Each structure stands twice: as structure tokens, then as C-alpha cells.
C-alpha positions as a LaTeX table, in Angstrom:
\begin{tabular}{lrrr}
\hline
Residue & $x$ (\AA) & $y$ (\AA) & $z$ (\AA) \\
\hline
Met1 & 64.58 & 76.67 & 44.67 \\
Ser2 & 61.33 & 75.86 & 46.05 \\
Arg3 & 59.33 & 78.32 & 48.01 \\
Arg4 & 59.91 & 76.24 & 51.48 \\
Ser5 & 63.54 & 76.11 & 51.15 \\
Gln6 & 63.48 & 80.31 & 50.24 \\
Glu7 & 61.34 & 80.61 & 53.79 \\
Lys8 & 63.96 & 78.20 & 55.74 \\
Arg9 & 67.14 & 80.19 & 54.46 \\
Ala10 & 65.80 & 83.50 & 55.00 \\
Ala11 & 64.90 & 82.55 & 58.87 \\
Arg12 & 68.41 & 81.36 & 58.88 \\
Ala13 & 69.73 & 84.57 & 57.86 \\
Lys14 & 67.49 & 86.65 & 60.09 \\
Gln15 & 68.62 & 84.34 & 62.94 \\
Arg16 & 72.42 & 84.72 & 62.45 \\
Ala17 & 72.02 & 88.61 & 62.18 \\
Lys18 & 70.22 & 88.63 & 65.83 \\
Gln19 & 73.17 & 86.80 & 67.20 \\
Arg20 & 75.81 & 89.19 & 65.92 \\
Ala21 & 73.72 & 92.03 & 67.12 \\
Arg22 & 73.46 & 90.83 & 70.49 \\
Gly23 & 77.08 & 89.93 & 70.44 \\
Lys24 & 78.07 & 93.72 & 69.60 \\
Ala25 & 75.91 & 94.80 & 72.12 \\
Gly26 & 77.16 & 92.81 & 74.80 \\
Asp27 & 80.99 & 93.06 & 74.24 \\
Gly28 & 81.37 & 96.82 & 75.13 \\
His29 & 83.38 & 97.39 & 72.46 \\
Arg30 & 82.32 & 100.45 & 70.19 \\
Pro31 & 83.03 & 100.46 & 66.61 \\
Gly32 & 86.30 & 101.67 & 65.09 \\
Ala33 & 88.14 & 101.60 & 68.63 \\
Pro34 & 91.18 & 99.84 & 68.81 \\
Asp35 & 90.88 & 96.66 & 70.67 \\
Ala36 & 93.24 & 97.18 & 73.73 \\
Ala37 & 91.90 & 93.57 & 75.16 \\
Thr38 & 93.93 & 91.19 & 72.65 \\
Asp39 & 96.49 & 90.46 & 75.05 \\
Ile40 & 94.62 & 90.16 & 78.27 \\
Phe41 & 91.77 & 88.09 & 79.87 \\
Asp42 & 88.44 & 89.26 & 78.62 \\
Trp43 & 86.21 & 87.70 & 81.00 \\
Pro44 & 82.49 & 88.07 & 80.61 \\
Gly45 & 80.62 & 91.06 & 82.58 \\
Ser46 & 79.54 & 90.76 & 85.85 \\
Gln47 & 75.71 & 92.22 & 87.18 \\
Pro48 & 74.39 & 95.26 & 85.06 \\
Pro49 & 76.30 & 98.34 & 86.15 \\
Pro50 & 74.16 & 100.77 & 87.81 \\
Ala51 & 72.83 & 103.89 & 86.03 \\
Arg52 & 75.61 & 106.34 & 87.50 \\
Met53 & 79.06 & 104.51 & 88.12 \\
Thr54 & 81.37 & 106.07 & 90.18 \\
Thr55 & 85.37 & 105.46 & 89.65 \\
Glu56 & 85.40 & 103.09 & 92.76 \\
Asp57 & 82.57 & 101.15 & 91.15 \\
Val58 & 84.24 & 101.14 & 87.70 \\
Leu59 & 87.46 & 99.66 & 89.30 \\
Ala60 & 85.44 & 97.49 & 91.73 \\
His61 & 84.18 & 95.36 & 88.47 \\
Val62 & 87.61 & 94.55 & 87.36 \\
Arg63 & 88.00 & 92.29 & 90.39 \\
Ala64 & 84.63 & 91.03 & 89.75 \\
Gly65 & 85.89 & 89.56 & 86.40 \\
Thr66 & 84.57 & 92.14 & 84.03 \\
Gly67 & 86.07 & 92.34 & 80.46 \\
Phe68 & 87.99 & 94.90 & 79.27 \\
Gly69 & 85.85 & 96.14 & 76.45 \\
Thr70 & 82.79 & 96.28 & 78.74 \\
Trp71 & 84.90 & 97.90 & 81.46 \\
Arg72 & 86.53 & 100.29 & 78.97 \\
Thr73 & 82.90 & 101.74 & 78.22 \\
Trp74 & 82.12 & 102.47 & 81.97 \\
Ala75 & 85.58 & 104.12 & 82.41 \\
Glu76 & 85.83 & 106.55 & 79.70 \\
Glu77 & 82.09 & 107.55 & 80.51 \\
Ile78 & 83.82 & 108.86 & 83.55 \\
Asp79 & 85.85 & 112.81 & 83.36 \\
Ser80 & 89.67 & 111.47 & 83.29 \\
Ala81 & 90.41 & 114.09 & 86.31 \\
Val82 & 87.51 & 112.77 & 88.00 \\
Phe83 & 88.69 & 109.15 & 87.32 \\
His84 & 92.50 & 110.16 & 88.04 \\
Ala85 & 91.54 & 111.62 & 91.58 \\
Asn86 & 89.45 & 109.05 & 93.00 \\
Ala87 & 91.29 & 106.14 & 91.87 \\
Glu88 & 94.17 & 107.10 & 93.88 \\
Ser89 & 92.83 & 106.09 & 97.17 \\
Val90 & 91.63 & 102.47 & 95.26 \\
Leu91 & 95.15 & 101.87 & 93.96 \\
Leu92 & 96.57 & 102.14 & 97.57 \\
Ser93 & 93.96 & 100.25 & 99.32 \\
Trp94 & 94.41 & 97.30 & 96.73 \\
Val95 & 98.55 & 97.47 & 97.35 \\
Arg96 & 98.02 & 97.48 & 101.40 \\
Asp97 & 95.84 & 94.31 & 101.04 \\
Ala98 & 98.45 & 92.45 & 98.71 \\
Tyr99 & 100.61 & 93.66 & 101.49 \\
Asp100 & 98.61 & 92.49 & 104.76 \\
Arg101 & 96.53 & 89.89 & 103.59 \\
Gly102 & 98.60 & 88.56 & 100.81 \\
Gly103 & 101.63 & 88.02 & 102.36 \\
Trp104 & 103.64 & 90.01 & 99.65 \\
Gln105 & 106.69 & 92.46 & 100.02 \\
Pro106 & 106.99 & 95.63 & 97.85 \\
Thr107 & 110.03 & 94.16 & 95.95 \\
Glu108 & 108.17 & 90.85 & 95.10 \\
Leu109 & 105.08 & 92.72 & 94.15 \\
Ile110 & 107.10 & 94.97 & 91.53 \\
Arg111 & 109.15 & 91.96 & 90.15 \\
Tyr112 & 105.69 & 90.15 & 89.30 \\
Met113 & 104.41 & 92.94 & 87.74 \\
Ala114 & 107.47 & 93.16 & 85.71 \\
Arg115 & 107.19 & 89.61 & 84.56 \\
Ser116 & 104.14 & 90.37 & 82.58 \\
Gly117 & 106.80 & 91.89 & 80.21 \\
Lys118 & 104.48 & 95.44 & 80.17 \\
Ser119 & 107.24 & 98.36 & 81.68 \\
Pro120 & 104.33 & 100.97 & 82.39 \\
Leu121 & 102.86 & 98.06 & 84.63 \\
Ala122 & 105.98 & 97.73 & 86.60 \\
Asp123 & 106.43 & 101.82 & 86.58 \\
Leu124 & 102.62 & 101.99 & 88.03 \\
Thr125 & 103.35 & 99.39 & 90.69 \\
Arg126 & 106.53 & 101.72 & 91.85 \\
Val127 & 104.64 & 104.70 & 92.12 \\
Val128 & 101.58 & 103.13 & 93.94 \\
Val129 & 104.34 & 101.42 & 96.08 \\
Ala130 & 106.11 & 104.57 & 96.76 \\
Val131 & 103.01 & 106.69 & 97.54 \\
Glu132 & 101.75 & 104.30 & 100.15 \\
Arg133 & 105.58 & 104.50 & 101.74 \\
Asp134 & 105.52 & 107.90 & 101.92 \\
Ser135 & 101.92 & 108.12 & 103.48 \\
Arg136 & 102.70 & 105.52 & 105.80 \\
Thr137 & 102.07 & 106.55 & 109.75 \\
Gly138 & 102.66 & 104.53 & 112.72 \\
Pro139 & 105.34 & 101.99 & 113.98 \\
Thr140 & 106.19 & 100.70 & 110.50 \\
Ala141 & 106.74 & 103.94 & 108.55 \\
Lys142 & 110.28 & 103.12 & 110.42 \\
Asp143 & 110.38 & 99.34 & 110.50 \\
Pro144 & 113.72 & 98.12 & 109.52 \\
Ala145 & 112.36 & 95.37 & 107.62 \\
Trp146 & 109.72 & 97.65 & 105.48 \\
Leu147 & 112.90 & 100.40 & 105.34 \\
Gln148 & 114.90 & 97.48 & 103.84 \\
Gln149 & 112.38 & 96.39 & 101.20 \\
Trp150 & 111.22 & 99.95 & 100.51 \\
Glu151 & 115.61 & 100.52 & 99.60 \\
Ala152 & 115.91 & 97.31 & 97.62 \\
Ala153 & 113.15 & 98.27 & 95.25 \\
Gly154 & 114.40 & 101.31 & 93.95 \\
Leu155 & 111.67 & 103.34 & 94.37 \\
Pro156 & 111.36 & 107.14 & 93.76 \\
Ala157 & 112.89 & 109.22 & 96.43 \\
Lys158 & 109.95 & 111.24 & 97.00 \\
Val159 & 106.37 & 111.65 & 95.12 \\
Ala160 & 103.35 & 113.81 & 95.38 \\
Gln161 & 100.66 & 112.76 & 97.96 \\
Lys162 & 97.65 & 114.35 & 95.55 \\
Gly163 & 97.83 & 113.97 & 91.68 \\
Trp164 & 100.33 & 110.82 & 90.82 \\
Val165 & 97.73 & 109.05 & 88.79 \\
Ala166 & 97.36 & 112.05 & 86.74 \\
Glu167 & 100.95 & 112.06 & 86.56 \\
Trp168 & 101.48 & 108.90 & 85.68 \\
Ala169 & 98.82 & 108.64 & 83.19 \\
Ser170 & 100.05 & 111.46 & 81.11 \\
Ala171 & 103.41 & 109.70 & 80.33 \\
His172 & 101.51 & 106.80 & 79.26 \\
Ala173 & 98.55 & 107.11 & 76.62 \\
Asp174 & 97.45 & 103.66 & 77.42 \\
Trp175 & 97.03 & 104.14 & 80.93 \\
Leu176 & 93.34 & 102.85 & 81.05 \\
Thr177 & 94.71 & 99.63 & 79.90 \\
Gln178 & 97.67 & 99.20 & 82.29 \\
Val179 & 95.00 & 100.66 & 85.56 \\
Tyr180 & 93.15 & 97.32 & 84.25 \\
Arg181 & 96.07 & 95.36 & 83.88 \\
Phe182 & 97.02 & 96.54 & 87.75 \\
Ala183 & 93.83 & 95.77 & 88.93 \\
Met184 & 93.68 & 92.17 & 87.11 \\
Phe185 & 96.84 & 91.04 & 88.30 \\
Leu186 & 96.76 & 91.83 & 91.64 \\
Ser187 & 93.05 & 90.46 & 92.02 \\
Gly188 & 94.63 & 86.81 & 91.23 \\
Leu189 & 97.79 & 87.04 & 93.56 \\
Pro190 & 98.45 & 83.87 & 95.08 \\
Ala191 & 98.80 & 83.98 & 99.08 \\
Leu192 & 101.96 & 83.93 & 100.41 \\
Glu193 & 103.50 & 83.14 & 103.94 \\
Pro194 & 103.28 & 86.76 & 105.66 \\
Leu195 & 106.90 & 87.87 & 106.35 \\
Leu196 & 106.37 & 91.66 & 107.31 \\
Pro197 & 104.42 & 93.33 & 110.19 \\
Leu198 & 101.04 & 94.77 & 108.86 \\
Thr199 & 100.94 & 97.95 & 107.44 \\
Ser200 & 98.68 & 99.07 & 110.52 \\
Gly201 & 101.88 & 98.12 & 112.57 \\
Val202 & 100.23 & 94.56 & 113.86 \\
Arg203 & 102.23 & 91.65 & 113.88 \\
Gly204 & 100.16 & 88.37 & 114.21 \\
Ser205 & 101.60 & 85.30 & 115.61 \\
Pro206 & 102.43 & 83.68 & 111.79 \\
Arg207 & 103.88 & 86.85 & 110.70 \\
Leu208 & 107.63 & 86.48 & 111.01 \\
Ala209 & 110.71 & 88.89 & 110.01 \\
Pro210 & 112.41 & 87.64 & 107.10 \\
Lys211 & 115.81 & 88.73 & 108.88 \\
Gln212 & 116.42 & 89.05 & 112.35 \\
Ala213 & 119.54 & 91.47 & 111.98 \\
Pro214 & 121.56 & 92.72 & 109.22 \\
Ala215 & 124.35 & 90.53 & 107.55 \\
Ser216 & 126.62 & 93.70 & 108.94 \\
Ala217 & 125.94 & 93.06 & 112.37 \\
Asn218 & 127.54 & 89.36 & 112.36 \\
Pro219 & 131.21 & 89.73 & 111.76 \\
Met220 & 131.52 & 85.66 & 110.65 \\
Leu221 & 128.37 & 86.57 & 107.80 \\
Glu222 & 130.62 & 89.60 & 106.79 \\
Arg223 & 133.67 & 87.20 & 106.42 \\
Val224 & 131.33 & 84.77 & 104.28 \\
Arg225 & 130.18 & 87.69 & 101.69 \\
Ala226 & 133.95 & 88.81 & 101.44 \\
Leu227 & 135.35 & 85.32 & 100.45 \\
Leu228 & 132.28 & 84.45 & 98.17 \\
Ala229 & 132.45 & 87.97 & 96.43 \\
Lys230 & 136.34 & 86.76 & 95.85 \\
Ala231 & 135.24 & 83.47 & 94.35 \\
Glu232 & 132.81 & 85.04 & 92.11 \\
Ser233 & 135.23 & 87.74 & 90.73 \\
Thr234 & 138.38 & 85.72 & 90.48 \\
Gln235 & 139.37 & 84.30 & 87.07 \\
Tyr236 & 141.57 & 81.47 & 88.73 \\
Glu237 & 139.97 & 78.18 & 89.46 \\
Ser238 & 141.71 & 77.35 & 92.49 \\
Glu239 & 141.10 & 80.58 & 94.15 \\
Ala240 & 137.18 & 80.28 & 93.69 \\
Ile241 & 137.58 & 76.67 & 94.80 \\
Ala242 & 139.04 & 77.74 & 98.40 \\
Phe243 & 137.52 & 81.03 & 98.74 \\
Thr244 & 133.92 & 79.28 & 98.17 \\
Ala245 & 135.00 & 76.30 & 100.32 \\
Lys246 & 136.53 & 78.57 & 103.12 \\
Ala247 & 132.83 & 80.23 & 103.29 \\
Gln248 & 131.03 & 77.31 & 103.69 \\
Glu249 & 133.32 & 75.41 & 106.57 \\
Leu250 & 132.89 & 79.14 & 108.39 \\
Met251 & 129.16 & 78.83 & 107.90 \\
Thr252 & 128.71 & 75.38 & 109.25 \\
Lys253 & 131.30 & 75.85 & 112.05 \\
Tyr254 & 129.48 & 79.10 & 113.22 \\
Ala255 & 126.16 & 76.73 & 113.10 \\
Leu256 & 128.15 & 74.14 & 115.79 \\
Asp257 & 129.34 & 76.80 & 117.74 \\
Gln258 & 125.79 & 78.48 & 118.21 \\
Ala259 & 124.33 & 75.12 & 118.93 \\
Met260 & 126.79 & 74.46 & 121.48 \\
Leu261 & 125.97 & 77.27 & 123.05 \\
Ala262 & 122.26 & 76.97 & 122.79 \\
Gly263 & 122.69 & 73.92 & 124.53 \\
Val264 & 123.91 & 75.57 & 127.85 \\
Gly265 & 121.13 & 78.75 & 127.25 \\
Pro266 & 118.33 & 79.96 & 125.57 \\
Gly267 & 118.11 & 79.41 & 121.65 \\
Pro268 & 115.61 & 81.22 & 119.05 \\
Ala269 & 112.27 & 80.32 & 119.68 \\
Thr270 & 110.97 & 79.34 & 116.34 \\
Pro271 & 112.34 & 79.24 & 112.98 \\
Gly272 & 112.13 & 82.30 & 110.16 \\
Val273 & 111.29 & 82.82 & 106.86 \\
Ile274 & 112.73 & 84.16 & 103.83 \\
Arg275 & 111.92 & 84.12 & 99.99 \\
Ile276 & 114.70 & 84.27 & 97.42 \\
Pro277 & 113.50 & 85.28 & 93.90 \\
Ile278 & 114.55 & 82.55 & 91.21 \\
Asp279 & 114.34 & 83.88 & 87.51 \\
Pro280 & 113.77 & 81.71 & 84.68 \\
Pro281 & 115.19 & 79.91 & 82.61 \\
Tyr282 & 115.65 & 76.47 & 83.96 \\
Leu283 & 113.81 & 77.43 & 87.11 \\
Asp284 & 113.71 & 73.90 & 88.03 \\
Ala285 & 117.21 & 73.53 & 88.31 \\
Lys286 & 118.12 & 76.52 & 89.97 \\
Ala287 & 115.54 & 75.98 & 92.42 \\
Leu288 & 117.38 & 72.58 & 93.01 \\
Leu289 & 120.65 & 74.23 & 93.74 \\
Leu290 & 118.96 & 76.53 & 96.33 \\
Gln291 & 117.25 & 73.35 & 97.75 \\
Val292 & 120.58 & 71.47 & 98.14 \\
Ile293 & 122.44 & 74.25 & 99.78 \\
Ala294 & 119.35 & 74.41 & 102.11 \\
Glu295 & 119.33 & 71.08 & 103.10 \\
His296 & 123.15 & 71.18 & 103.62 \\
Ser297 & 122.82 & 74.42 & 106.06 \\
Arg298 & 120.11 & 73.23 & 108.00 \\
Cys299 & 117.15 & 74.52 & 106.47 \\
Arg300 & 114.08 & 73.59 & 104.15 \\
Ser301 & 113.36 & 75.68 & 100.72 \\
Val302 & 109.84 & 75.19 & 99.26 \\
Leu303 & 109.34 & 76.08 & 95.64 \\
His304 & 106.62 & 78.33 & 94.35 \\
Pro305 & 106.74 & 78.05 & 90.56 \\
Asp306 & 103.63 & 80.33 & 89.92 \\
Val307 & 105.60 & 83.16 & 91.02 \\
Glu308 & 108.98 & 82.24 & 90.82 \\
Met309 & 110.42 & 81.89 & 93.91 \\
Ser310 & 111.31 & 80.12 & 96.81 \\
Ser311 & 110.52 & 80.33 & 100.25 \\
Val312 & 113.73 & 78.74 & 102.65 \\
Ile313 & 113.20 & 77.86 & 106.38 \\
Gly314 & 115.42 & 77.94 & 109.05 \\
Phe315 & 116.88 & 79.32 & 111.43 \\
Ser316 & 118.42 & 83.42 & 111.22 \\
Thr317 & 122.26 & 82.93 & 110.75 \\
Asp318 & 121.25 & 79.91 & 108.54 \\
Leu319 & 118.91 & 81.76 & 106.31 \\
Glu320 & 121.45 & 84.62 & 105.73 \\
Ala321 & 124.44 & 82.26 & 104.77 \\
Val322 & 121.77 & 80.19 & 102.34 \\
Glu323 & 120.90 & 82.98 & 100.68 \\
Leu324 & 125.04 & 84.22 & 100.71 \\
Leu325 & 126.30 & 81.05 & 98.90 \\
Phe326 & 122.94 & 80.62 & 96.50 \\
Thr327 & 123.76 & 83.62 & 95.11 \\
Ser328 & 127.70 & 82.76 & 94.74 \\
Leu329 & 127.37 & 79.45 & 93.43 \\
Leu330 & 124.62 & 80.61 & 90.83 \\
Val331 & 127.14 & 83.37 & 89.54 \\
Gln332 & 129.81 & 80.40 & 89.56 \\
Ala333 & 127.53 & 78.31 & 87.41 \\
His334 & 126.36 & 80.99 & 85.03 \\
His335 & 130.07 & 81.76 & 84.45 \\
Ala336 & 130.90 & 78.12 & 83.82 \\
Leu337 & 128.04 & 77.75 & 81.44 \\
Thr338 & 128.53 & 80.86 & 79.32 \\
Glu339 & 132.47 & 79.67 & 79.13 \\
Ala340 & 131.38 & 76.34 & 77.91 \\
Ser341 & 128.96 & 77.68 & 75.22 \\
Ala342 & 131.16 & 80.86 & 74.17 \\
Thr343 & 133.85 & 78.17 & 72.89 \\
Ala344 & 131.04 & 76.30 & 70.54 \\
Pro345 & 130.31 & 76.83 & 67.15 \\
Pro346 & 126.91 & 78.35 & 66.44 \\
Gly347 & 124.07 & 75.35 & 65.96 \\
Ser348 & 126.31 & 73.25 & 68.40 \\
Arg349 & 124.38 & 71.19 & 71.27 \\
Thr350 & 126.04 & 73.40 & 73.74 \\
Arg351 & 124.15 & 75.97 & 72.90 \\
Ser352 & 120.89 & 73.81 & 73.63 \\
Gln353 & 118.22 & 74.12 & 76.10 \\
Ser354 & 118.39 & 70.62 & 76.90 \\
Phe355 & 122.32 & 71.05 & 77.47 \\
Arg356 & 122.29 & 73.92 & 79.37 \\
Ala357 & 119.30 & 72.42 & 81.88 \\
Ala358 & 121.29 & 69.35 & 82.01 \\
Phe359 & 124.42 & 71.16 & 82.67 \\
Leu360 & 122.66 & 73.10 & 85.52 \\
Gln361 & 121.75 & 69.70 & 86.88 \\
Gly362 & 125.28 & 68.29 & 86.74 \\
Phe363 & 126.61 & 71.29 & 88.90 \\
Val364 & 124.24 & 70.60 & 91.34 \\
Ser365 & 124.86 & 67.26 & 91.70 \\
Arg366 & 128.33 & 67.61 & 92.43 \\
Ile367 & 127.56 & 70.70 & 94.92 \\
Asp368 & 125.63 & 68.50 & 97.20 \\
Ala369 & 128.62 & 65.95 & 97.07 \\
Arg370 & 131.09 & 68.63 & 98.14 \\
Leu371 & 128.86 & 70.59 & 100.71 \\
Glu372 & 128.55 & 67.07 & 102.36 \\
Thr373 & 132.34 & 66.83 & 102.17 \\
Val374 & 133.03 & 69.72 & 103.75 \\
Asn375 & 130.07 & 69.19 & 106.59 \\
Thr376 & 131.25 & 65.84 & 107.40 \\
Ala377 & 135.04 & 67.36 & 107.96 \\
Ala378 & 133.65 & 70.04 & 110.03 \\
Phe379 & 131.49 & 67.45 & 112.11 \\
Asp380 & 134.61 & 65.55 & 112.62 \\
Glu381 & 136.38 & 68.50 & 114.31 \\
Val382 & 134.34 & 68.71 & 117.09 \\
Lys383 & 132.66 & 65.49 & 117.46 \\
Glu384 & 134.05 & 65.00 & 120.77 \\
Gln385 & 131.04 & 67.57 & 121.88 \\
Ala386 & 128.66 & 66.07 & 119.52 \\
Asp387 & 126.34 & 65.35 & 122.96 \\
Thr388 & 126.05 & 68.65 & 123.02 \\
Phe389 & 125.50 & 70.36 & 119.90 \\
Leu390 & 123.60 & 67.28 & 118.38 \\
Pro391 & 120.51 & 67.39 & 120.49 \\
Val392 & 120.15 & 70.83 & 119.63 \\
Leu393 & 120.61 & 70.36 & 115.75 \\
Arg394 & 117.75 & 67.54 & 115.69 \\
Ser395 & 115.46 & 69.97 & 118.03 \\
Arg396 & 115.75 & 72.51 & 115.33 \\
Asp397 & 115.55 & 70.30 & 112.54 \\
Glu398 & 111.99 & 69.13 & 114.02 \\
Gln399 & 111.05 & 72.50 & 114.63 \\
Ile400 & 111.64 & 73.53 & 110.95 \\
Ser401 & 109.75 & 70.16 & 110.11 \\
Glu402 & 106.83 & 71.26 & 112.16 \\
Phe403 & 106.81 & 74.57 & 110.69 \\
Val404 & 107.03 & 73.31 & 106.96 \\
Glu405 & 103.99 & 70.91 & 107.93 \\
Gln406 & 102.06 & 73.71 & 109.42 \\
Arg407 & 102.47 & 76.54 & 106.57 \\
Phe408 & 103.11 & 74.69 & 103.70 \\
Ser409 & 100.60 & 71.86 & 103.76 \\
Thr410 & 100.26 & 71.60 & 100.13 \\
Val411 & 104.05 & 70.90 & 99.27 \\
His412 & 104.77 & 67.87 & 97.32 \\
Ser413 & 107.83 & 66.59 & 95.32 \\
Ser414 & 108.39 & 66.57 & 91.59 \\
Arg415 & 110.91 & 65.96 & 88.91 \\
Val416 & 113.49 & 68.73 & 87.67 \\
Arg417 & 111.84 & 69.36 & 84.14 \\
Gly418 & 113.89 & 70.56 & 81.02 \\
Gly419 & 115.31 & 67.81 & 79.20 \\
Phe420 & 118.55 & 65.87 & 79.31 \\
Asp421 & 121.60 & 66.04 & 77.56 \\
Val422 & 124.37 & 63.45 & 78.57 \\
Leu423 & 127.28 & 65.64 & 77.95 \\
Gly424 & 125.66 & 68.85 & 79.24 \\
Tyr425 & 125.32 & 66.50 & 82.39 \\
His426 & 128.96 & 65.77 & 82.38 \\
Gln427 & 130.24 & 69.03 & 81.46 \\
Gly428 & 128.23 & 70.59 & 84.58 \\
Gln429 & 129.38 & 67.93 & 86.92 \\
Arg430 & 133.04 & 69.48 & 86.03 \\
Ala431 & 132.03 & 72.72 & 86.69 \\
Gly432 & 130.63 & 71.78 & 90.01 \\
Asp433 & 134.18 & 70.01 & 90.81 \\
Ala434 & 135.93 & 73.28 & 89.52 \\
Ala435 & 133.59 & 75.16 & 92.38 \\
Ala436 & 134.40 & 72.07 & 94.75 \\
Leu437 & 134.12 & 72.86 & 98.48 \\
Val438 & 137.39 & 71.40 & 100.21 \\
Ser439 & 138.73 & 72.69 & 103.01 \\
Gly440 & 141.12 & 75.88 & 102.27 \\
Ala441 & 143.13 & 78.04 & 104.52 \\
Ile442 & 141.94 & 81.49 & 103.50 \\
Glu443 & 142.06 & 84.74 & 105.34 \\
Thr444 & 140.26 & 87.76 & 104.55 \\
\hline
\end{tabular}
């Protein structure tokens, strides 16, 4: 090898050594330490930190996009007891921000964190939500909608107002990783339509209560709930058909009665919104079932696929009815799908993803037709009074359409994904026929 070639090779080796040295200095990862950032985003660090960083400074850098390796180095330079104590107010402020600026509800926030598959993260979220609940002052501390959310979230009954971060961290060896994840996920939350009053007690014009009254305050909804519970629990198809049909018939007739009353008096001023979680798999098919039920119940639905929820827009009682019927029919669909798969040998097509997705699509198509049949029959019974209720229904439909255009301006249609299987689709249609919504004479 010539001397000139040797010099070139040595220069290239020197350059590679410098690049490796720069990489180790910049990643913030100490030699020998386990790499806890292998399954989270390790973004490039932001501006160089100040000479002495506080807990608030370090936590702020997570939301600024600092990678875990660099961030952990800074966090570990702070005494853990000091970090725990000072982190409490920061974590609480992040949750309040998710409520007030992001429009998120406590149950939705916990569910979103649980989707990561990391139980410590969901546990931390429950603790922070519970502490925020117990520290809440002002009118929203007793607000019915907030109380309903806190009860549904399954929070601890009572938590300490000080020392709770340290107590939680003592049970989790990787607590620093989970705090980082908590901040990172919160910083990426998409904005949702606010449904609850602000934590300060202010309710702006865009903020709408998810439910204007509990279901127990309405005898019709209680009857519907009882009928659908029977439809879910019975082992006999004929009974499930009759129970579910009677529930839908009650919903439609009640809506017509309310429309007739509104025709001679004041009705609700604006539509309301509820959000319904839709769990995978087969998110698209389940969302389509909700859409069909909403449309036949004088409402609209909008799917938020990134957070696996749908918003349903409509008037108060209709929203309650949609949620009840969707839950019941989803249970019935799963029962039918489980039965179809249980009788099939391992490896058969009835256990494939395409079969199951197509099964649910076929189920939805039959439910769509059956809901139309029940509604048509209910309308025919009072068609002589159409001049009273039809203008009200049209007015409400226009208000809902205007609301959707204003608040959900980016809505677009898309095809249902998940593959297609002819056998699965036809079996799903048969299951939909078994849940057929034809008029039945059932009393509760």
C-alpha cells in the first residue's frame, strides 16, 4: 500500500472516531445504563439547558421534544425527593390543561393512556386525576357531569394532597420513564369538542353538557334500558328480537311525542354531544354500526379513529337512546360472532380476521334495514299528525347539520376497512335478522 493511501485511510479513521465521539456526547445516554427509550420517541434535544435546571425546567423539556436519553440525564441530576415534590403541581397543571384546552374528559384520558399497553402509565393517570378531583374548588367540584365522570373512571376514593408522586414512584422502579411517557402522550393529545365546564367553573358557548339529565330521570329510558338488558341476556332469539324491537319502538314513539309537544311549545335550543368509546378490533365496522343507529335515531356520528372514539350529535333523549341501543346491539353482535367461531374447527375461515370484519358488516346492513322498518311503522301510526311533528324534526335535523359543519369541519367519508369474506358477510346478515327490529308486544 502506498504512503498516500495509508494517509487517506488514517484520515478517514480519524474522522469516523470524531463522529462516534460526537454521537455519544449528544445522546445523553450514560455508558452502562439500560436504554429505556427503545420503545418511545427519542426526538432531538431542544436548546441547551441552563446551568442549573429545576424540576419544572426538566419537565417542560419533555413537551418541547427533548429525547428521553438527554432528559433522563438532566432529571437524575435533581434529588429524587425534590423532583417528586415539585412534579406534583406540574402534573396537575397538565391534566387541567387537557380538560380545559383539549376538551378531554377524565374517563377518556385514562382510557387513552391505557391504550399504550403500559399499566403504570394508566395508574399514574388515575392518581393525577384523583388528586385533581380532590383539590378541585368552586362550582365544578359538585358539578353533576364531573361527578359522573369521576365515578365512571374508577378512581381511588381518597388520595393524599402531598407526597402522592413519591408514593406512586416507590411502587414503580421505572417511574422516571413513566413520567416521561405521561408528559409525551399529553403533549400529543388531539383537541376534542369540550363537553364539560372548565375546571374553574366557566362554561363557554362551545361547551355542551354530554347529558342534560341522568337516564334514571326519564321513565321511558329506564324501560328501554330494561328491555335491552333482557335482549342481551336471553338465550332465545325470539325473545331478543322482541325485546330489542320494543326498545326501538319506544324510542321512536317517544321522539315523535316530544316533537309534537315542541310543535306547540318551546323545545331544546341546541343539539348536544356525547362521545362513545369504540374498542378495536374492527373499529370501522363497529363505528359503522353506531353511525347507522345514530342516523335512524335522528342523530349524527363522527368517528375519531386516532383516539378510537365517536362523537354523536343530537338532542338529549335521542343521544341517551343511541348509546343504549349501540351497547346492546354490539353485545348481541359479539354473542353471534362468538357462537359462529366456537363451532368452527381451528384454522377455519370463520376464525379469520376477514371473516369477522365481514360478519360485522353484514350484521350492520341488516340492522340498518330493520331500524328503517320499525321507524316507518311508528311514523305510519301517527301520520295524520305529521303536520305537527315533521316541521320540528326537520328543524332539528337542520340544527344538527349546521352544528356538525361548524364544529367538525374536517369530516370526510371513508370505506370500511378490514377485508371482505362472502361467507362472513352472509352469516352476519343472518345474525342481524336474528336481532330483527320488528314490532313486538312486550311489557316491562
